C-alpha positions, -999 to +999 in steps of 0.1 A: +240-142+154+246-178+143+222-191+169+193-172+156+194-187+123+159-207+117+142-224+092+105-230+082+076-209+075+066-187+102+025-195+096+014-169+122+038-138+104+019-106+109+008-094+073+024-067+062+008-050+033+002-022+009-037-019-008-043+006-034-068+014-061-082+045-079-108+067-057-142+049-046-133+013-048-138+010-011-100+010+004-115+028+038-141+006+040-118-022+033-099-010+066-125-004+087-138-042+087-105-053+103-113-065+137-088-044+168-077-023+141-065+014+146-070+034+117-049+063+108-065+088+089-041+111+072-067+123+045-099+130+065-117+106+046-126+080+078-158+097+087-179+077+067-167+043+085-173+028+119-141+016+142-113+029+158-096+058+140-076+088+148-071+118+124-036+127+118-033+162+103+008+169+104+038+151+105+044+159+141+014+145+150+020+109+131+053+109+150+037+115+182+011+089+175+040+061+157+060+067+194+029+063+214+021+030+197+060+019+202+059+027+239+031+022+252+007-007+257-022-011+233-048-037+224-047-029+184-033-061+161-036-041+130-022-006+124-039+008+092-023+040+074-051+055+054-035+068+030+004+063+026+004+089-001-011+117+021+012+108+046+038+115+021+022+149+018+026+158+054+062+151+052+067+169+020+047+202+037+069+204+066+103+199+049+090+228+025+079+249+056+112+240+073+129+257+041+110+283+036+095+273+000+061+261-009+066+229-019+097+206-019+102+208-057+112+244-047+143+229-029+177+228-049+193+198-060+167+175-049+172+179-016+138+181-004+123+149-017+159+134-007+151+143+028+114+131+026+127+096+016+149+095+045+117+104+069+095+079+054+123+049+052+126+060+090+088+054+094+090+020+077+119+011+102+093+019+132+068+002+112+087-030+112+095-030+151+054-032+152+055-063+127+081-076+147+059-071+181+033-093+159+014-065+147+001-064+113+007-032+095-015-020+063-010+008+043-030+022+022-029+041-011-042+057-043-033+045-075-020+068-106-014+056-142+020+062-154+035+057-189+061+022-190+082+009-217+093-018-193+084-047-217+108-071-242+093-050-267+097-018-248+060-007-260+050+024-242+016+012-219-001+025-193+002+007-159-014+015-124+010+017-099+013+035-062+006+073-066+041+079-045+070+099-051+096+080-081+123+101-097+134+098-133+157+069-126+128+049-107+138+057-074+118+073-045+094+066-017+070+044-043+098+019-051+108+018-011+074+008-004+071-018-027+104-032-017+090-032+018+057-046+018+052-087+014+017-081-003+018-051-031-022-060-040-043-040-069-077-035-061-105-029-087-142-039-099-143-074-111-151-060-146-154-086-174-144-079-207-158-089-241-158-086-277-186-072-297-188-073-338-161-082-363-136-066-386-138-023-383-166-026-362-154-048-335-153-032-298-143-042-264-174-038-244-175-040-202-195-064-184-197-041-150-197-057-118-201-048-083-179-072-069-146-056-053-109-079-059-074-079-052-048-091-077-014-102-063+004-110-096+023-083-117+003-075-150+011-056-180-017-031-167-009-028-127+020-037-103+013-060-076+033-089-058+030-118-032+058-133-007+035-159-001+020-180-026-015-168-025-043-167-050-038-143-080-070-130-073-092-123-042-122-110-024-112-074-013-118-082+021-097-083+051-111-121+058-098-128+026-063-119+027-060-132+064-071-166+054-047-168+017-018-157+039-022-184+064-031-214+040-002-200+016+021-208+049+007-242+057+010-252+018+048-240+019+056-257+054+046-292+035 
């Protein structure tokens, strides 16, 4: 193993990212702009975009497709899953059906969600093999607001995070995906907020924008991370992410 030790930054390392946002922000449109990409549609929302795509309706179909991507020659440079939370639901449905219940929550002792975590962990391991073969992997996800109190003052606040399973101990599919990716990017419109009025009549107004951006640094109101030092806010485009990814590697090499 010692002969495998290496130094330096791999500037050409593939992108391993989770892009998440609320509905209508443009996740699927973002994915459709990626050249030489395969869009794996788990939720049926890709009919309105162009590009190479495939609809997956069951866990078994996803299993077969992932195996073919790993074992057969193809020209895809990026694989996109749209979305990981709908893939999670396919896994939930399969486990519930096998157990003869309507949903995984009806399976005793939390075994249903534990089994789902194991399945999705297996998917991440296989997706890592794609990464190791120099294929970018992008997971799209919906966001949800969660009530948290993990700040120094233990004040309860709302925070946008992945719409993925997490238990009361903070473990589950959501934290697992968050740890696995190199980039967890929260997307929204680049609205600007300003105060209007004074005293009791003071109100916060929003100057709405049609520009969409991705945040790479965590905030009180959203979860985000980046293993490379990309800008804290970039345009919501594949070209912007790829450019920042490469530029950060060159900076870290110096």
